[in-house]
C-alpha positions as CSV (number, residue, x, y, z in Angstrom):
1,X,72.3,40.2,50.3
2,X,69.0,39.4,49.1
3,X,68.7,36.7,46.4
4,X,68.5,39.3,43.9
5,X,71.4,41.3,44.7
6,X,73.5,38.0,45.3
7,X,72.1,37.0,41.5
8,X,73.3,40.7,40.5
9,X,76.6,40.2,41.9
10,X,77.5,36.8,40.8
11,X,76.5,37.8,37.1
12,X,79.1,40.9,37.9
13,X,81.6,38.8,38.9
14,X,81.2,36.4,35.9
15,X,81.3,39.5,33.5
16,X,85.6,39.3,34.6
17,X,85.8,35.5,35.0
18,X,84.5,34.1,31.4
19,X,87.2,33.5,28.3
20,X,86.0,36.4,26.4
21,X,86.8,39.8,25.6
22,X,84.3,42.1,26.2
23,X,84.1,46.1,25.9
24,X,81.5,48.8,26.5
25,X,82.0,51.8,23.9
26,X,80.8,55.2,23.8
27,X,80.2,57.5,20.7
28,X,83.6,58.9,20.9
29,X,84.8,55.1,20.0
30,X,86.2,55.2,23.9
31,X,86.2,51.9,25.9
32,X,84.2,53.3,29.0
33,X,83.9,49.7,30.6
34,X,86.2,46.1,29.7
35,X,86.1,42.8,31.6
36,X,89.2,40.9,33.2
37,X,90.2,38.7,30.0
38,X,89.6,42.1,27.8
39,X,92.5,43.7,30.0
40,X,94.7,40.5,30.0
41,X,95.0,40.5,26.4
42,X,94.9,44.4,25.0
43,X,96.4,46.0,28.4
44,X,95.4,49.5,29.4
45,X,91.9,50.5,28.0
46,X,91.0,53.7,30.5
47,X,90.5,56.9,28.6
48,X,91.5,54.9,25.0
49,X,89.5,54.5,21.7
50,X,89.0,51.0,20.3
51,X,91.0,51.6,17.2
52,X,93.9,52.5,19.1
53,X,93.7,49.3,21.8
54,X,92.6,47.0,19.3
55,X,95.0,47.9,16.4
56,X,97.6,50.7,17.6
57,X,96.0,52.7,14.9
58,X,96.3,56.7,15.6
59,X,92.9,57.0,13.6
60,X,89.4,54.9,13.1
61,X,89.4,52.2,10.5
62,X,88.3,52.5,7.1
63,X,85.2,50.5,8.0
64,X,84.2,51.1,11.2
65,X,81.5,48.8,12.1
66,X,81.0,50.8,15.6
67,X,79.8,54.0,13.6
68,X,77.9,51.9,11.8
69,X,76.3,50.2,14.9
70,X,75.5,53.8,16.2
71,X,74.2,55.3,13.1
72,X,72.3,52.6,11.9
73,X,71.5,51.3,15.1
74,X,72.1,47.4,14.1
75,X,74.1,44.8,15.2
76,X,77.0,44.2,13.1
77,X,79.3,40.9,13.0
78,X,82.9,41.0,11.5
79,X,86.0,39.3,11.7
80,X,89.2,41.6,12.3
81,X,92.6,41.1,13.1
82,X,93.6,42.7,16.3
83,X,96.9,43.3,18.1
84,X,97.2,42.3,21.5
85,X,99.6,44.4,23.9
86,X,102.7,42.0,23.4
87,X,102.4,43.5,19.9
88,X,100.8,39.4,18.6
89,X,98.3,39.5,16.0
90,X,95.0,37.6,16.7
91,X,92.2,37.0,14.4
92,X,89.0,37.7,16.4
93,X,84.8,37.7,15.9
94,X,83.4,40.9,16.9
95,X,80.0,41.3,17.7
96,X,78.9,44.6,17.9
97,X,75.4,45.7,19.4
98,X,74.0,48.8,20.1
99,X,72.4,49.6,23.4
100,X,69.2,52.3,23.7
101,X,67.7,54.4,26.5
102,X,63.9,54.5,27.0
103,X,63.9,57.4,24.6
104,X,65.7,55.4,21.6
105,X,69.0,56.8,21.9
106,X,72.2,54.5,21.8
107,X,74.8,56.2,24.4
108,X,76.7,52.9,24.0
109,X,77.5,49.3,22.0
110,X,78.9,46.2,23.1
111,X,81.9,44.7,21.7
112,X,82.5,40.6,22.1
113,X,85.5,39.4,20.8
114,X,86.1,35.7,20.4
115,X,89.5,34.5,19.3
116,X,89.1,32.4,16.3
117,X,92.9,31.5,16.0
118,X,93.0,28.1,16.6
119,X,90.1,24.9,15.6
120,X,89.3,24.5,19.0
121,X,87.9,28.1,19.2
122,X,86.5,27.9,15.7
123,X,84.2,25.3,17.1
124,X,83.7,27.0,20.4
125,X,82.6,29.9,18.3
126,X,80.3,27.5,15.8
127,X,78.8,26.3,19.2
128,X,78.4,29.2,20.4
129,X,77.0,31.3,17.6
130,X,74.7,29.0,16.1
131,X,73.2,27.0,19.1
132,X,73.8,29.2,22.3
133,X,73.7,33.1,21.6
134,X,70.0,34.2,21.7
135,X,70.2,35.2,17.7
136,X,67.9,33.4,15.4
137,X,70.5,31.5,13.2
138,X,69.4,29.6,9.7
139,X,70.8,28.2,6.9
140,X,69.0,29.1,3.5
141,X,69.1,27.4,-0.1
142,X,68.8,29.1,-3.1
143,X,64.9,28.5,-3.0
144,X,64.7,30.4,0.4
145,X,63.8,27.2,2.2
146,X,65.4,26.8,6.2
147,X,67.8,23.7,5.9
148,X,69.3,24.2,9.2
149,X,68.2,26.7,12.1
150,X,69.4,26.9,15.6
151,X,67.7,26.7,19.3
152,X,66.4,30.4,19.4
153,X,65.2,30.3,15.9
154,X,62.9,26.9,16.7
155,X,61.8,28.4,19.8
156,X,60.4,31.4,18.5
157,X,59.1,30.7,15.1
158,X,58.6,27.2,14.9
159,X,60.3,23.5,15.2
160,X,59.9,22.3,11.6
161,X,63.1,22.2,9.7
162,X,64.0,20.5,6.0
163,X,62.4,20.7,2.4
164,X,58.8,20.0,3.5
165,X,56.4,22.7,2.4
166,X,56.0,25.7,4.9
167,X,59.7,26.0,6.0
168,X,60.4,28.7,3.7
169,X,62.0,31.5,5.5
170,X,59.2,33.9,4.9
171,X,56.4,31.8,6.1
172,X,58.5,30.6,9.2
173,X,59.5,34.6,10.2
174,X,56.6,36.2,8.7
175,X,53.8,34.0,8.1
176,X,53.7,35.0,4.5
177,X,53.4,33.0,1.0
178,X,56.0,35.5,-0.9
179,X,59.4,36.4,-0.4
180,X,60.1,40.1,1.3
181,X,60.7,42.6,-1.1
182,X,63.8,43.9,0.5
183,X,65.0,40.2,1.3
184,X,68.9,40.5,2.3
185,X,69.0,36.5,1.5
186,X,68.6,37.2,-2.5
187,X,70.9,40.1,-2.4
188,X,73.3,37.9,-0.7
189,X,72.5,34.7,-3.5
190,X,72.8,37.8,-6.2
191,X,75.6,39.6,-5.2
192,X,77.9,37.6,-3.4
193,X,78.2,40.0,-1.0
194,X,77.0,40.2,3.3
195,X,73.5,42.1,3.2
196,X,71.7,43.5,6.3
197,X,68.2,44.4,6.9
198,X,66.2,45.0,9.5
199,X,62.9,43.3,9.6
200,X,59.7,42.9,11.4
201,X,57.8,39.2,11.5
202,X,55.8,37.1,13.3
203,X,56.5,34.2,16.0
204,X,54.9,31.3,16.3
205,X,52.0,32.6,18.5
206,X,52.0,35.5,15.9
207,X,53.6,38.1,18.0
208,X,55.7,40.8,16.6
209,X,59.1,40.2,16.6
210,X,61.4,43.0,15.4
211,X,64.9,42.1,14.7
212,X,68.2,42.9,12.4
213,X,69.2,40.2,9.8
214,X,72.7,39.9,8.4
215,X,72.6,37.4,5.4
216,X,76.1,36.3,4.5
217,X,76.7,34.0,1.6
218,X,78.5,30.6,1.8
219,X,80.5,29.5,-0.7
220,X,81.7,26.1,-2.3
221,X,85.7,25.8,-3.3
222,X,84.5,27.3,-6.8
223,X,83.6,30.3,-5.3
224,X,79.7,29.4,-6.3
225,X,77.5,30.9,-3.5
226,X,75.5,27.4,-2.3
227,X,73.8,28.6,0.8
228,X,73.2,31.6,2.5
229,X,73.2,32.0,6.6
230,X,70.9,34.7,8.3
231,X,71.9,35.5,11.7
232,X,69.0,38.1,13.1
233,X,69.4,39.8,16.3
234,X,66.1,40.6,17.9
235,X,66.0,44.1,19.2
236,X,62.5,43.6,20.8
237,X,64.2,43.3,24.3
238,X,66.9,45.7,23.7
239,X,65.7,48.7,25.2
240,X,68.5,49.5,28.0
241,X,71.6,49.3,29.4
242,X,70.8,47.3,32.1
243,X,68.9,44.9,30.0
244,X,71.4,44.3,27.6
245,X,74.1,43.7,29.8
246,X,71.9,41.2,31.5
247,X,71.3,39.3,27.9
248,X,75.2,39.1,28.3
249,X,75.4,37.7,31.6
250,X,73.2,34.8,30.4
251,X,75.0,34.6,27.2
252,X,78.4,34.5,30.0
253,X,76.7,31.7,32.0
254,X,76.0,29.8,28.9
255,X,79.0,29.6,27.8
256,X,80.5,28.5,30.6
257,X,78.2,25.7,31.1
258,X,79.0,24.8,27.9
259,X,83.3,25.5,28.2
260,X,85.3,22.9,26.9
261,X,87.1,22.9,30.4
262,X,85.2,21.7,33.8
263,X,83.6,24.7,35.9
264,X,82.4,24.4,39.1
265,X,81.1,27.2,41.1
266,X,79.7,27.4,44.5
267,X,77.8,30.0,46.5
268,X,78.8,31.6,49.6
269,X,77.5,28.8,51.8
270,X,78.9,26.2,50.0
271,X,76.1,25.5,47.4
272,X,76.9,24.3,44.5
273,X,75.2,26.8,41.8
274,X,77.3,25.3,38.4
275,X,78.8,22.3,37.8
276,X,79.0,22.1,33.7
277,X,79.1,19.1,31.0
278,X,82.9,19.2,31.0
279,X,83.0,18.8,34.5
280,X,80.8,15.7,34.7
281,X,83.1,14.2,32.0
282,X,86.2,14.8,33.7
283,X,85.0,13.8,37.2
284,X,82.6,11.3,36.1
285,X,80.0,12.3,38.8
286,X,76.7,13.9,37.7
287,X,75.5,17.6,38.7
288,X,73.2,16.4,41.0
289,X,75.8,14.0,42.7
290,X,77.6,17.4,43.8
291,X,75.7,19.4,45.9
292,X,77.8,21.3,48.3
293,X,81.5,22.5,48.4
294,X,82.4,19.6,51.0
295,X,81.5,17.1,48.8
296,X,84.2,18.3,46.1
297,X,86.9,16.8,49.0
298,X,86.2,13.4,47.3
299,X,87.8,15.1,43.9
300,X,90.2,17.7,44.6
301,X,93.7,17.8,46.7
302,X,92.5,18.9,50.1
303,X,95.4,21.4,49.8
304,X,94.4,22.7,46.5
305,X,90.5,23.5,48.3
306,X,92.3,24.6,51.6
307,X,94.2,27.0,49.9
308,X,91.5,28.6,47.9
309,X,89.5,29.2,51.0
310,X,91.7,29.3,54.1
311,X,94.8,30.6,52.5
312,X,95.5,32.6,49.5
313,X,91.7,33.2,48.0
314,X,93.3,31.5,44.9
315,X,95.7,28.6,43.8
316,X,96.8,27.2,40.4
317,X,97.9,24.0,40.3
318,X,99.7,23.4,36.4
319,X,99.9,19.6,36.8
320,X,97.5,18.1,39.4
321,X,95.6,14.8,40.0
322,X,92.0,14.4,40.7
323,X,90.3,11.5,41.7
324,X,87.3,10.2,39.4
325,X,84.2,8.9,40.9
326,X,85.5,5.2,39.3
327,X,88.4,6.0,41.4
328,X,90.9,6.6,38.4
329,X,93.0,9.6,38.9
330,X,93.1,12.1,36.2
331,X,95.7,14.1,35.2
332,X,94.8,18.1,35.1
333,X,95.3,21.8,35.3
334,X,93.3,23.1,38.3
335,X,92.7,26.7,39.0
336,X,90.5,28.0,41.8
337,X,89.5,31.5,43.0
338,X,87.3,33.1,45.6
339,X,84.6,35.5,44.1
340,X,84.3,38.9,46.1
341,X,82.2,41.9,45.6
342,X,84.4,44.3,47.6
343,X,85.4,42.4,50.5
344,X,82.4,40.4,50.7
345,X,82.9,36.8,49.5
346,X,79.7,35.6,47.5
347,X,81.2,32.6,46.0
348,X,83.6,30.4,44.6
349,X,85.1,29.2,41.2
350,X,86.7,25.9,40.0
351,X,88.2,25.8,36.5
352,X,89.5,21.8,35.2
353,X,91.6,21.7,32.1
354,X,91.8,17.8,31.3
355,X,95.5,16.8,30.9
356,X,94.8,13.4,29.9
357,X,95.2,13.6,26.3
358,X,98.2,15.8,26.6
359,X,100.0,13.3,28.9
360,X,99.1,10.2,26.9
361,X,100.7,12.2,23.8
362,X,103.7,12.9,26.3
363,X,104.2,9.3,27.1
364,X,103.8,8.0,23.3
365,X,106.5,10.5,22.1
366,X,108.8,9.3,25.2
367,X,108.6,5.8,23.9
368,X,109.2,7.2,20.6
369,X,112.1,8.8,21.5
370,X,113.4,6.3,23.5
371,X,112.9,3.9,20.6
372,X,114.7,5.9,18.0
373,X,117.6,5.4,19.9
374,X,118.0,1.8,18.8
375,X,116.6,2.5,15.4
376,X,119.2,5.2,14.5
377,X,122.0,3.0,15.4
378,X,121.1,-0.6,13.6
379,X,122.3,1.0,10.4
380,X,125.9,1.2,11.9
381,X,125.9,-2.3,13.3
382,X,126.6,-3.5,9.8
383,X,129.4,-1.3,8.9
384,X,131.2,-1.9,12.3
385,X,131.3,-5.4,11.6
386,X,132.2,-5.3,8.2
387,X,135.1,-3.5,8.8
388,X,136.4,-6.2,11.8
389,X,135.5,-8.8,8.8
390,X,138.2,-7.0,7.0
391,X,140.5,-8.0,9.9
392,X,139.4,-11.5,10.0
393,X,140.1,-11.8,6.6
394,X,143.6,-10.7,6.7
395,X,144.0,-12.7,9.5
396,X,143.0,-16.1,7.5
397,X,145.1,-15.2,4.6
398,X,148.1,-14.4,6.6
399,X,147.7,-17.8,8.4
400,X,146.7,-19.7,5.4
401,X,150.3,-18.5,4.0
402,X,152.1,-19.5,6.7
403,X,150.5,-23.0,6.3
404,X,151.2,-23.5,2.6
405,X,155.1,-22.3,3.4
406,X,155.2,-24.0,6.4
407,X,156.2,-20.9,7.9
408,X,155.4,-21.1,12.1
409,X,156.0,-17.7,12.5
410,X,153.4,-16.7,9.9
411,X,151.3,-18.8,11.1
412,X,151.2,-17.6,14.9
413,X,150.8,-14.1,13.3
414,X,147.5,-14.9,11.3
415,X,146.0,-17.0,14.4
416,X,146.9,-13.6,16.7
417,X,145.0,-11.6,14.0
418,X,142.4,-13.7,13.8
419,X,142.0,-13.9,17.8
420,X,142.4,-10.7,18.1
421,X,139.5,-9.8,15.7
422,X,136.9,-12.4,17.0
423,X,137.5,-10.9,20.3
424,X,136.4,-7.5,18.9
425,X,133.7,-8.7,17.5
426,X,132.4,-10.4,20.2
427,X,133.0,-7.5,22.3
428,X,131.1,-5.5,19.9
429,X,128.5,-7.7,19.4
430,X,127.6,-8.1,23.4
431,X,128.0,-4.1,23.6
432,X,125.1,-3.7,21.0
433,X,122.9,-6.4,21.9
434,X,122.9,-5.0,25.7
435,X,122.4,-1.6,24.5
436,X,119.3,-2.5,22.0
437,X,118.1,-4.9,25.1
438,X,118.8,-2.2,27.8
439,X,118.1,-2.5,31.1
440,X,115.2,-2.1,33.4
441,X,115.6,1.4,35.1
442,X,115.7,0.9,38.4
443,X,113.7,4.2,39.5
444,X,113.3,5.3,43.2
445,X,113.3,8.8,44.8
446,X,117.1,9.6,45.2
447,X,119.0,12.8,45.6
448,X,120.1,13.7,42.0
449,X,123.3,15.0,43.2
450,X,124.2,11.9,45.0
451,X,125.8,10.3,41.4
452,X,127.3,13.1,40.7
453,X,129.4,13.0,44.1
454,X,130.4,9.3,43.4
455,X,131.6,10.4,39.9
456,X,134.0,13.2,41.7
457,X,135.0,10.6,44.2
458,X,136.0,7.9,41.2
459,X,137.8,10.1,38.9
460,X,139.6,12.8,40.8
461,X,142.4,10.7,41.3
462,X,142.4,8.8,37.8
463,X,142.1,12.7,36.2
464,X,145.0,13.9,38.5
465,X,147.2,11.0,37.7
466,X,146.8,11.8,33.7
467,X,147.6,15.0,34.4
468,X,144.1,16.7,34.2
469,X,142.5,18.9,36.4
470,X,138.7,17.9,37.3
471,X,137.0,21.1,38.9
472,X,133.6,19.9,40.4
473,X,130.7,22.2,41.5
474,X,128.1,19.9,42.4
475,X,125.8,21.0,45.6
476,X,125.8,18.6,48.6
477,X,122.2,17.7,47.9
478,X,118.9,18.4,45.8
479,X,115.2,17.5,46.7
480,X,114.4,13.8,45.7
481,X,113.4,12.9,42.2
482,X,112.5,9.8,40.7
483,X,115.5,8.6,38.9
484,X,117.2,5.6,38.3
485,X,120.5,6.4,40.4
486,X,122.7,3.6,38.8
487,X,121.8,5.0,35.3
488,X,122.5,8.6,36.0
489,X,125.9,7.5,36.9
490,X,126.5,5.7,33.9
491,X,125.7,8.5,32.0
492,X,127.9,11.0,34.2
493,X,130.7,8.4,34.0
494,X,130.7,8.2,29.9
495,X,131.0,12.2,29.9
496,X,133.7,12.8,32.6
497,X,135.3,9.7,30.7
498,X,135.6,11.0,27.2
499,X,136.3,14.7,28.8
500,X,139.6,13.3,30.3
501,X,140.2,11.4,27.1
502,X,139.4,14.5,24.8
503,X,142.0,16.5,26.7
504,X,144.9,13.9,26.8
505,X,144.5,14.0,23.0
506,X,144.7,17.4,22.6
507,X,148.0,19.8,22.6
508,X,147.2,21.4,25.5
509,X,149.1,21.3,29.0
510,X,146.8,23.2,31.3
511,X,144.4,20.0,30.9
512,X,140.9,20.8,32.9
513,X,137.5,19.4,33.1
514,X,134.7,21.4,34.7
515,X,131.8,19.4,36.2
516,X,128.7,21.3,37.1
517,X,125.5,20.2,38.7
518,X,122.4,22.7,39.1
519,X,118.6,23.1,39.2
520,X,115.9,25.8,38.0
521,X,113.0,26.2,37.5
522,X,111.7,22.4,38.3
523,X,115.1,21.2,35.3
524,X,118.0,19.5,37.3
525,X,121.1,19.7,34.9
526,X,124.4,18.0,35.1
527,X,127.1,20.0,32.3
528,X,130.3,18.4,31.7
529,X,132.8,20.2,30.1
530,X,137.0,20.1,28.7
531,X,139.1,22.2,26.8
532,X,140.0,19.4,24.8
533,X,140.3,18.8,21.0
534,X,137.0,19.7,20.2
535,X,134.9,18.4,17.2
536,X,134.9,19.5,14.0
537,X,131.6,19.1,11.9
538,X,131.8,15.9,10.3
539,X,132.5,14.7,13.9
540,X,129.5,16.4,15.6
541,X,127.3,14.9,12.8
542,X,128.3,11.3,13.6
543,X,128.3,11.8,17.4
544,X,124.5,10.3,17.8
545,X,124.0,8.6,14.8
546,X,126.0,5.5,14.6
547,X,128.9,3.1,16.3
548,X,131.5,6.0,16.2
549,X,134.1,6.6,18.3
550,X,137.2,9.3,18.1
551,X,139.3,6.8,20.3
552,X,139.9,4.7,17.6
553,X,139.1,1.0,16.7
554,X,140.8,-0.9,19.4
555,X,139.8,2.3,22.0
556,X,135.9,2.0,22.3
557,X,132.6,0.8,20.4
558,X,131.1,4.3,19.9
559,X,127.8,2.9,21.9
560,X,129.2,5.2,25.5
561,X,127.2,8.3,24.0
562,X,124.4,6.1,22.7
563,X,124.0,4.2,26.1
564,X,123.9,7.6,27.6
565,X,121.3,9.3,25.8
566,X,118.8,6.2,25.7
567,X,119.1,6.3,29.6
568,X,118.4,10.1,29.6
569,X,115.4,9.8,26.9
570,X,114.1,7.1,29.8
571,X,114.4,9.7,32.2
572,X,112.3,12.1,29.8
573,X,114.9,14.5,29.5
574,X,117.4,15.6,26.5
575,X,121.5,15.6,26.1
576,X,123.0,18.7,24.7
577,X,126.2,19.5,23.5
578,X,128.5,22.6,21.9
579,X,131.8,22.1,20.7
580,X,134.4,23.5,18.1
581,X,137.8,22.0,16.9
582,X,140.8,22.9,19.3
583,X,138.1,24.8,21.8
584,X,137.1,21.6,24.0
585,X,133.4,20.3,23.9
586,X,130.6,21.1,26.5
587,X,127.8,18.1,27.3
588,X,124.7,18.8,29.4
589,X,122.2,16.6,30.7
590,X,118.5,17.9,31.5
591,X,116.0,16.4,33.4
592,X,112.7,18.0,33.5
593,X,110.9,17.0,36.8
594,X,107.4,17.1,35.1
595,X,108.7,14.5,32.5
596,X,110.5,12.2,35.1
597,X,109.2,8.4,34.9
598,X,106.5,7.9,37.7
599,X,108.3,6.5,41.1
600,X,106.9,2.9,42.3
601,X,103.4,3.5,43.7
602,X,104.8,2.7,47.5
603,X,107.2,5.8,47.3
604,X,104.6,8.6,46.2
């Protein structure tokens, strides 16, 4: 394959790889070609018209910019609401450009749609439109001075920008001393509406330039037009479909090079053709440091590169780690694919999405969740101690009464009340301090099913003695995970013990507790159900918010479920419950493997 053929096929592959939706439309408004990203978003387009694909309409739009591009031969830019194949509506910036044949006919237009629904896309749109695309973009004030211009404008019409003499738009575009008679910028200032005109100017070398300029008013928060943005499309080079597509491919190359995600493209012989700025920022390597595909082994997991070339031809790792130049591990989302032309391979592409900020936010969220368990319960401490102090005051009153009356039995009764309540408050405060301070989780790679088997062995005889049937469905083993086995044991013990107590407090004669363990889609689940007394609205509302116990003041401190939730939050998981009064309760613990704490370095 010649260098020219290679370049052509390379650009053709990029047509499908770039994250824009591109379609070629004929005069019947039928889509005759679209790239992969267009198809992924809008579905099957073959034989369908643009308004059917974009907006699920039976007839063309009232203000059809495509027809305008065909009839007037000008490029149009608009913002449109479009519906994807799933029925979701997104806001797109649509750029329509007519394609002319040598005889001046316009058989096709090219539509490039950019999703601007999110702020990041808006920023990318601005960067793309203002400084990267080959359009000439200027911001004008009311005197028609150029106050801002993109790179394409500066390169063609000169570099000076600002309020200095000679920076009027008509001087820069046409090298003349007065405004144009059909100036679209003046009309935009006067009417507050978008105006378009076809113009002929002179570049800085005094060579003719033909362009279509669209002047759009920019208003302040009071609706006053303070500036006008002119977007001029050079139509001098737009001659044939081939030339237009080549220009689009160059635009796509620019978009890839300036993408927020890191992009690395290698040629068929392993030479690195593209190592964009984002890839440099993420990996710490300069583009000149990485020259061939084998150099990537210092950065990426070996199995990832092997999967691309030797096994599947593509690979996606949603949660991976790469090695930066400084030796720092960087969490990323990776995808890679080989680039094919039919049965031939002419390169490979790797895409890197930096997850450091996301991981940092997740870590901060986990810390906040863990601290919240303590913060939510502090208010309950005063209430619990107040109740015990009431008991102390009662015991003191009885003992004083006995002393005044020289009644030994009353003195002993008061002393017994004091001792009982002092023991309660000591036990209460110690448990709270233990809960608030917590124990350092001892994380290690362990079988998540092992603590469940221990709980079954621990409680099956005790439950049977109380007349409660304990039904367990626990797998023999599960793949090892970084957990604190003792902490998980504590959580499961609290849930199973509570379930047995709930059964004993109910009027039901057939007491049963069901204990299940399973894993699905990377989530480890523990579920404990009972047919006990259940919980009403008030009980459920208090369950995780204070030192609340349904067992009475002498049976529990109300810390069991709080301790359980704290341990589960330390594992990055969550605990939920469902209950109805008189119908039992179900508690479920879910541990997502992707959120589990990191094991010790020697176990990784």
